[in-house]
N, C-alpha and C positions, 0 to 999 in steps of 0.2 A: 659197398665199394669203398676202398680206402681213400680217405680225404686227409691229406697232410695238414690242411689248415685247421682241422679239428683236433689235432694232436697237441699235447703240451710240449713246447720247445724246451730244450736244455739251454743252459747259459752258454753263449758263444765262447767265453773264456775257457770253459771246460773241454772244448774241442781241441785245444792245443796239445799236441803229443810230444812226449820226450823221445830221445833217440832210440831207446829200447823198444818203445811201442811202434814207432814209425817204420822200423826195419822188420818186416814180417818173415815168417817161415815160408820159403818158396814152395810151390807145388812140385811134385815129381813128374818130369816130362814123360816117363814111361807109364805112369799110373793115372795121370790126370784125365778126367773126362773132357773131351773136346769142347763141350758146352761150358765147362768151367773156364777154360781158356778164352772162349769167345766173350763171355761176360766180363772177364778181366780186361781184355783188349778194348771192348766197347766203353766200359766205365772209365778206363784210362783216357780215352778220347773225349768223353763228356767232361771229365774234370779239367783236362787241358783246355778245352773250349771255354769253360766257365772262367778259368783264370785269364785267358787271352781276351775274352770279352770284357772282363772287369778292367784289365789294363787299358783297353781302348776307351771305355767309359771314363776312367780316371783321367786320361789325357785330353778328354773333351769336356771336362767338368771344371767349373771355376769356383766351386764351393768346397773349401778345405774340410769342413765338418763332414760333408757327404763323402769326400775322398777318404777320410779316415775310416768311415764305415766300410767303404769298398775295400780298403787295405786290410781290414780285419777279416772280412769274409774271404778275400782273395788269399790271404796267408793260409787259412784253413783249407781252401780248395787245393792249394799247392801241396800242403801236407798230405791230403787225401790222394792226390795224383802220385806222389812219390810212394806212398804206402801201397797203392794198387800196382803201380808199374814194377816195383821191386819184388812182386810175387813171382815174376819170371825167374827161373833157376839159372845159375851160372852156366850149366852145361847145355842149355838150349841155344842152338846156333841162330844167327840172324835169319837164315833162310827157313829154318824150322818155325821160327816165330812168324815169318812172312806167310807161311801156309795158313797159320791161324788167323792172320789179318784178312786173308782172302776168304777164308771160311766164314768169318764174321760178315764180310761184305755180302756174300751170297745169301746166307740164311737170314740175316737181319733185313736186307732189302726185300727178300721174298715175303717175310712175315709182315713187314710194314705194308707192302703192296696189297696183301690179302686182307689187311685190316684198315685200309685207307678209304674213307667215304668220298673224297673228292676225285672225280675221274681224271682231271688234269694232273694232279699230284701222283695218282696211281700210274698213269701213263709214263710219267717221268721216272718213277721207281722201276717199273718194268723195263724201261729202255736201258738204264744203267746196269740193271741186274745181269743182263746177258754179257756185259763187258767185264764185270768183276768175275763172273763165272769163267770167262776165258783166261783172265789173269791167273786164276788158281791153276788152270791147266798148264799155262806156260811156266810158272814157277815150279810146279810139280815135276815137269820134265827137266828143269835145271837141277833140281835136287836129286833126281834119279841119275842124271848124266854125271854130275860132279861127285856125289857121295854114295850112289847106289841105294839111297833110302827111298822106299815106296811111300808116297804121301798118304795113301789110303790107310796106312797104319797110324798116322798122326790124326786124321779126321775120323778114324774108326768107321769109315764107310757111311757116316751121317750125310755126306754130300758126295755127289758124283764128281769125277775128275775127267772131263772130256771137253772138246772145243765148244766155245760159245760163239758170240759174234767175234770173229778173229780180231786180235788187237790191232793188226795192220789197218783194219777198216774203221777203227775208232778215232783216228786222228781227223779232227774237224776244224774248220775255220773258227776263230774266236767269236765272230759275230753270231755263229749258230749255237753257241753254248749258253746263251742268255735266255731264260724262261720268263714268263709272266709271274709277277709276285702275287701272293695270296693275301686277301684282306683278312687280317687276324681278328678284326672286330666282329666279323660274321662267320669265320671259319669254325668248324667243329674242333673241339679240344684235341681229338685224335689227330687231326690234320696238323695242328700247330706242333704237337709233341713229335709227330713223325718227322716233320721237316727239321726241327731242331736236332733230333736224334741222328738222323742220317747225315746231316751237315757236319755235326761234330765227329761222327765216325769216319767219314770220308776225309775230313780235314786232317785227322790224326794219321790216317794212312798216307796221305800226300806228304805230310811232314816226316813221317818215319822213312819213307822211301827216299825223299829228297835229302835227308840228313845222313842216313846210314848207307844208302845205295853205293856211294863211292868207296866204302870200306870193304866191299866184297873182294874176295881174294883173287879173282881172275877177271879178265876184260869182258868176257861174254856176260857174266853175271852183272858186272857194273853197267854194261850197256842195257841189259834187260831192265834193271831197276830204273835207269834214267828214262827209258821209253815209257814204262808204265807210270812213273811219277808224273809224266806230262799228261797222261790220260786222267790221273787223279786230279790234276789241276782243272781239267775240263769238268769233272764230276763235281768238284767243290764249287766251281762257278755256277754250274747248273743248279745244284741244290741251294746254294746260297742266294740265288736270284729269286727263289720261291719265298724267302723271308719277307715279311712286310716292312718296307723301309719307312712307313709312316708311324710305326710304333716309337714311343719316346724311349730314351735310354732306361728309365726306371721301369717302364712296362716290359721292355726286353729283359731287364734284370730279373723280374719276377718269373718270366717264362723260362729262364735258363735253369731257373732253379730245379749146393748138393754136397761140395767138399766142406766138412765141418770147420776146418781152419779158415777157409776162405769165407764161409758163411758168417763167421764172427766179424770179419772185416766189413761185410755188407751191413750187418746189424749196427755196428758202430757208426758207419758213415751215414746210414739212414737217419739216425738221431741228429747228427750234425747238419744234414741237409734240411731237415725239418726246421731246425733253428735258423738256417740261412733263409729259408723261404719265409718264415714269420718276420724276420728282420727286413727282408726285401718288401714285404707287404706294408710294414710300418713306415719304411722310407717313402714308398709310393703315396701313402696317406699324408705323411708329413710335408713332402715337397711338392706334390701335384694335386693334393686334396682328392685323391681317388681311392676307392676301396678295391681290394683284390678281385671282388666279384665282377667289377667292370672289365677286367682283363680276362678273367676266366668265368664267363657267365654261367650261372646255375650251380657252380661248384661241383659239377659232376665229373669225375675222373674216369678214364677208360680202363679196360682190363689191362693187367700188367703184361709187359712184353715177355714173351717166352720163346726161347730158342727151341726149335723142333724140326722134324724132318720136312723139308720143302722140295724134295726131289721131283715129285710129280708136277708140282706147280712150275718149277723151273723148266721142265721138259715141255710143258704146255706153252709157256711164253716163248721158248726157243723155237718151237714149231711154227708159231703164229707171227713172231715179230723180228726174226733174225735180220731181215734185209732193211730194217728201218735205219734212218739216220736223221740228224737234226736239220730242220729247215726254218731258220730264225726261231720263233717261239713255238713252232710246231714240229711234227715229225712226218717224214715221207719215206717210201721205199726207194732205195738208191736207183733201181732201174727206171723209176718214174721222174727222176730229176732232169731238168734241162742240161744240155751239154756244157753250158757256161756257168753252172752252179758253183758256188764257193767251195763245196765239198770236193769237187774234182780238182779245182785250182790248188787247194791246200794239200790234197793227197799227192799231187804232182810235185809240190815243193818238198815234202818230207819223205815220201816213199817212192820217188822215181826210180831208185835202185832197190828193188825188192830184196835182192840178196844181202843187202846191208842192214835190213830191218832186224833188230835184235830178237823180237818175239818170233820171227820166222826162223832165224838162225838157230835158236835153241831147239826148235822142233826138228829142223833139218839135221842138225848134228846128232841128235838122239836117234833119228831114223837111220842115219849113216852108220852109227855105232851098233845098233841092235836090230835094225831092219824095220822096226815100227816105232811109233811114238808111245809114250807112257800114258795109259788111261786106267780108270777104275769106273766101270759102268755096270748098271744093273741090266742093261740091254743096249743094242746099237743106238747111235744118236738118233734123235727125233728128226734130224734133217739129213736127207740122203747125201747132200753135197759135203757133209762133214764126216762121213763114215769111213773114208779111205785112210787107213792108218799109216800108209807108206808115203803119202803126199800131203803136205800142208796146203790147204786151200787158201790162196791169197787173192782170189778174185770175188768170192761170194761176199755180198754185202758191201762191195767196194767198187764194182764196175757195173755197167749197164746190161751185162749178160743176164738173160732171163731163163736160160736153160738150167740154172742152179736154184730154181724156185723152191720155196718151202714145201714140205710134205707133211 
């Protein structure tokens, strides 16, 4: 198994790129494999998180020598982020990129859940999986409605496009978005990496929608981005609360650390990241007198993340967990909640006028225009209450009605 601590690091100064190097040749949106795009989107989020974490560390550190070390690594992280993010071609629209973001969210979350040893963390991943799955469906209907572009051509049918837990049912009280944190001193290395990875990915999605959503060219699209950006805020809070707040800044610093043209980018960045990791280990030893093995016991690293077909797994989770919502640090089926639960209070605040909810309006308008919603399925939905293509179900997983039970 690959262990980056056993690799010889390059000199950090050699990681500084000139302008010709940092500006890559973009992929072709017509020819690119969807999993190439998902890797680019995910790594963009991880690099952005590394830079933002470093800025927060910098602002909470009173040692200028250490801050200089952080500044050096952070500059390289920023170069890497720009190098990766500019792989996106000029002719790929904002909404086409968004389909890629939601494809990442579905397949990444499903893969992490299937490879997560901690039952509580797996439960958290499965819970949000169904929500990102529904976001893909809503954005795909917007893309078809506005541009007549079928999203299954963008994802090449690697992932189904069909309703998940309806977005209208995902709006929860802030108090119910906080999960218990995981003890990183005893947690499996897979658990720590999974939490850090999904937090970075969801945070990038939240920022992307929050920053670019208002630039969409019509009101319906702007409204949909605004609504789903608020769900991403819930997801980032949820995943971020799994991180161990008892880790020191330097321990956290250590933890943060197919297309031939794109492959060369990954190979370059791998060498740079190995150098960052070795430097972070050296800083941990210098300032806290700790060895990296104390943060990553045993030095055993898990198998590498691999984007792959997760359709059967998503269908299984959808069939079994559709009606779940958050109940403080746990989960419960919506029909089993007391009438005075914060979920119903918050739903009444934001969704009292169902016709005004953007995620519902998108589906309704597509149905009005073409008779049915847009889907790409290998077979009918695993949930009977989500099979009607002429009506958007706005009560399932949202009200106490039990006749829409899972099947």
